[in-house]
C-alpha positions in Angstrom: -27.8 10.0 -0.8 -25.4 9.0 2.1 -21.8 8.2 1.1 -21.1 4.6 0.2 -19.3 2.9 3.1 -16.3 0.8 2.1 -15.1 -1.9 4.3 -11.8 -3.8 4.3 -11.0 -7.0 6.2 -7.3 -7.5 7.1 -5.9 -10.6 8.7 -2.8 -10.4 10.9 -3.7 -6.8 11.5 -2.0 -6.2 14.8 1.6 -6.0 13.6 3.9 -5.6 10.6 2.5 -5.5 7.1 -1.1 -6.2 8.2 -1.1 -3.3 10.7 0.4 -1.0 8.0 -2.4 -2.1 5.6 -5.0 -1.3 8.3 -3.5 2.2 8.9 -3.2 3.0 5.2 -6.7 1.8 4.4 -8.1 3.8 7.4 -6.4 6.9 5.9 -8.3 6.2 2.7 -11.5 6.2 4.6 -12.2 2.5 4.8 -14.0 1.0 7.7 -12.2 -2.0 8.9 -12.6 -5.6 10.2 -9.3 -6.4 11.8 -8.5 -10.1 12.5 -5.7 -11.6 14.7 -5.2 -14.1 17.5 -4.5 -11.6 20.4 -7.7 -9.9 21.6 -6.0 -7.3 23.7 -3.7 -6.2 20.8 -6.7 -6.1 18.5 -8.6 -3.9 20.9 -5.6 -1.5 21.2 -5.2 -1.3 17.4 -8.9 -0.7 16.9 -9.0 2.0 19.5 -6.1 3.8 17.9 -7.5 3.6 14.4 -10.9 4.9 15.5 -9.3 7.8 17.4 -6.8 8.8 14.7 -8.8 8.2 11.5 -12.5 8.4 12.5 -13.4 5.1 11.0 -15.5 2.2 12.3 -13.3 -0.7 13.3 -14.7 -4.2 14.1 -12.4 -6.7 15.8 -12.5 -10.5 15.2 -10.3 -12.7 17.2 -9.4 -15.9 15.3 -6.5 -18.3 14.9 -6.7 -19.3 11.3 -5.2 -22.7 12.0 -8.3 -23.6 13.9 -11.2 -24.6 11.5 -14.0 -23.2 13.7 -12.2 -19.9 14.1 -11.4 -19.7 10.4 -15.1 -20.3 9.7 -16.0 -17.2 11.8 -13.9 -15.1 9.4 -15.5 -16.8 6.4 -18.9 -16.1 7.7 -18.1 -12.4 8.2 -16.9 -12.2 4.6 -20.1 -13.8 3.4 -22.4 -11.4 5.3 -24.3 -9.7 2.5 -25.7 -7.1 4.9 -22.2 -5.9 5.7 -20.3 -6.3 2.5 -16.5 -6.3 2.5 -15.0 -4.5 -0.5 -11.4 -5.5 0.0 -9.9 -8.6 1.7 -6.2 -8.5 2.6 -4.9 -12.0 3.3 -1.9 -11.1 5.3 -1.7 -13.5 8.2 1.3 -15.8 8.1 4.4 -17.0 9.7 7.6 -18.8 8.7 9.8 -21.6 10.2 13.5 -21.0 10.7 14.6 -24.6 10.4 14.8 -26.8 7.4 11.9 -29.2 6.5 13.1 -32.4 8.4 14.2 -30.3 11.4 10.7 -29.0 12.0 7.9 -31.1 13.6 5.5 -32.0 10.9 2.6 -30.5 12.8 4.4 -27.1 12.6 4.7 -27.5 8.9 1.1 -28.4 8.5 0.1 -25.4 10.6 2.1 -23.1 8.4 0.4 -24.6 5.3 -3.0 -24.1 6.9 -2.4 -20.4 7.4 -0.5 -19.7 4.1 -2.6 -21.8 1.8 -5.8 -23.1 3.3 -6.9 -19.9 4.9 -6.1 -17.9 1.8 -8.2 -20.3 -0.3 -11.2 -20.4 2.0 -11.2 -16.6 2.8 -10.8 -15.8 -0.9 -13.7 -18.1 -1.8 -15.9 -16.5 0.9 -15.0 -13.0 -0.2 -15.1 -13.5 -4.0 -18.7 -14.9 -4.0 -20.2 -11.6 -2.9 -17.7 -9.4 -4.8 -18.4 -11.1 -8.1 -22.2 -10.9 -7.5 -21.9 -7.1 -6.7 -19.5 -6.5 -9.6 -16.8 -4.8 -7.5 -14.2 -5.5 -4.9 -10.8 -7.0 -4.5 -8.4 -9.3 -2.8 -4.7 -8.7 -1.9 -2.9 -11.8 -1.1 0.4 -11.2 0.7 2.9 -13.6 -0.9 6.7 -13.2 -1.0 9.6 -12.9 -3.3 10.5 -16.3 -1.8 7.8 -17.7 -4.1 10.2 -17.2 -7.0 13.0 -19.2 -5.3 13.5 -22.8 -4.2 13.3 -22.2 -0.4 11.4 -25.1 1.0 7.8 -25.3 2.1 7.4 -21.6 2.8 8.4 -20.7 -0.7 6.3 -23.5 -2.1 3.2 -22.2 -0.2 3.8 -18.7 -1.5 4.3 -20.1 -5.0 0.8 -21.5 -4.7 -0.5 -18.0 -3.5 1.1 -16.4 -6.7 -0.4 -19.0 -9.0 -3.8 -18.8 -7.4 -3.8 -15.0 -7.4 -2.7 -14.8 -11.0 -5.4 -17.2 -12.1 -8.1 -15.4 -10.0 -7.0 -12.0 -11.3 -7.7 -13.0 -14.9 -10.8 -15.1 -14.0 -12.6 -12.2 -12.3 -11.2 -9.0 -13.6 -14.0 -8.8 -16.2 -16.5 -9.0 -13.4 -15.1 -5.9 -11.7 -12.9 -7.7 -9.2 -9.2 -7.3 -8.7 -7.0 -10.1 -7.2 -3.3 -9.2 -6.6 -0.4 -11.0 -5.2 1.9 -8.8 -3.1 5.5 -10.2 -3.1 7.6 -8.4 -0.4 11.2 -9.0 0.2 12.8 -8.6 3.6 10.7 -6.0 5.5 11.3 -4.3 8.8 8.6 -6.0 10.8 8.2 -8.5 13.7 8.1 -11.4 11.2 11.7 -12.3 11.4 11.9 -11.6 15.2 9.1 -14.2 15.7 11.2 -16.7 13.8 14.3 -15.8 16.0 16.0 -14.6 12.9 18.2 -11.5 13.0 16.6 -8.5 11.3 18.8 -6.3 9.1 18.9 -2.7 8.1 20.7 -2.7 4.7 19.6 -2.1 1.2 17.6 -5.3 1.0 15.4 -4.4 4.0 12.2 -2.5 3.1 10.3 0.0 5.2 6.8 -1.4 5.8 5.0 1.9 5.0 6.8 2.2 1.7 5.9 -1.4 1.0 2.2 -1.0 1.7 2.0 2.4 -0.1 3.5 0.8 -3.3 1.2 -2.2 -3.0 -1.9 0.0 -2.8 -0.7 2.0 -5.8 -0.3 -1.3 -7.8 -3.8 -2.4 -6.6 -5.3 0.8 -7.8 -3.8 0.1 -11.2 -5.3 -3.4 -11.1 -2.0 -5.1 -11.4 -1.7 -8.8 -10.9 1.6 -8.6 -9.0 3.1 -6.0 -6.8 6.9 -6.3 -6.1 7.9 -3.2 -4.2 11.5 -2.0 -4.5 13.7 -2.0 -7.5 16.1 -4.5 -5.8 13.3 -7.0 -5.6 12.0 -6.4 -9.0 15.5 -7.3 -10.1 15.6 -10.4 -8.0 12.3 -11.6 -9.4 13.6 -11.0 -13.0 16.8 -12.8 -12.3 15.1 -15.9 -11.0 13.7 -16.4 -14.5 17.3 -16.5 -15.9 19.3 -18.4 -13.2 19.0 -22.2 -13.0 17.1 -23.5 -10.1 20.1 -25.5 -8.8 22.1 -22.4 -8.6 19.3 -20.5 -6.8 19.1 -23.3 -4.2 22.6 -22.5 -2.9 21.2 -19.3 -1.5 18.3 -20.7 0.4 19.9 -20.1 3.8 19.8 -16.4 3.3 17.4 -14.8 5.9 17.5 -17.7 8.3 20.4 -16.6 10.6 
């Protein structure tokens, strides 16, 4: 019998955490569907992955804020003839300013990517995975989900809650759903927000982050919080009053 082909779909795959997931999964022998807004960057990433890892790579240009383009990704996930075994919901962005200083349309766009897209793509992927009795979803959340940090943190708190529920709902059907909660990570994310990126103890290497996340996924964990420092942060948030935590909400916005 020919070997079973495993395919992973990664959103936001041209940079940062999403790109690292694509590389690590290609090393594991996954064929890939890489999704992002920039066709030229997608093509470059796909060509490199094919050349360096010998896997099949399909590109799908889509802005997840645009319903018709989001629907294209949903349709790919629902394609029973080309099943996707792993969905990595990674696409996202943040807003540097506080809530009332941002145009409401920007806030809504962020919500569409961080929540609506995660919901719709998870729904599309889980249908087939549950029917086949195997597969998984990794939702890239944030340590910010444990902190009172405005609408970004609120959206990520939804991702955590949804992922935890789905994990327990479907694990008996052979499907793993995991929330990955990174802390500050050395990627383009902060640069796109015009926020200074650091290099100290609290800043994680993206390859370390993704390697740890995949180890946790292999162990079928509901949460992955890479880095001892961020495990400690998550634990402390359960002990420190919310009002005290709120005094630190400007960290990471400079």
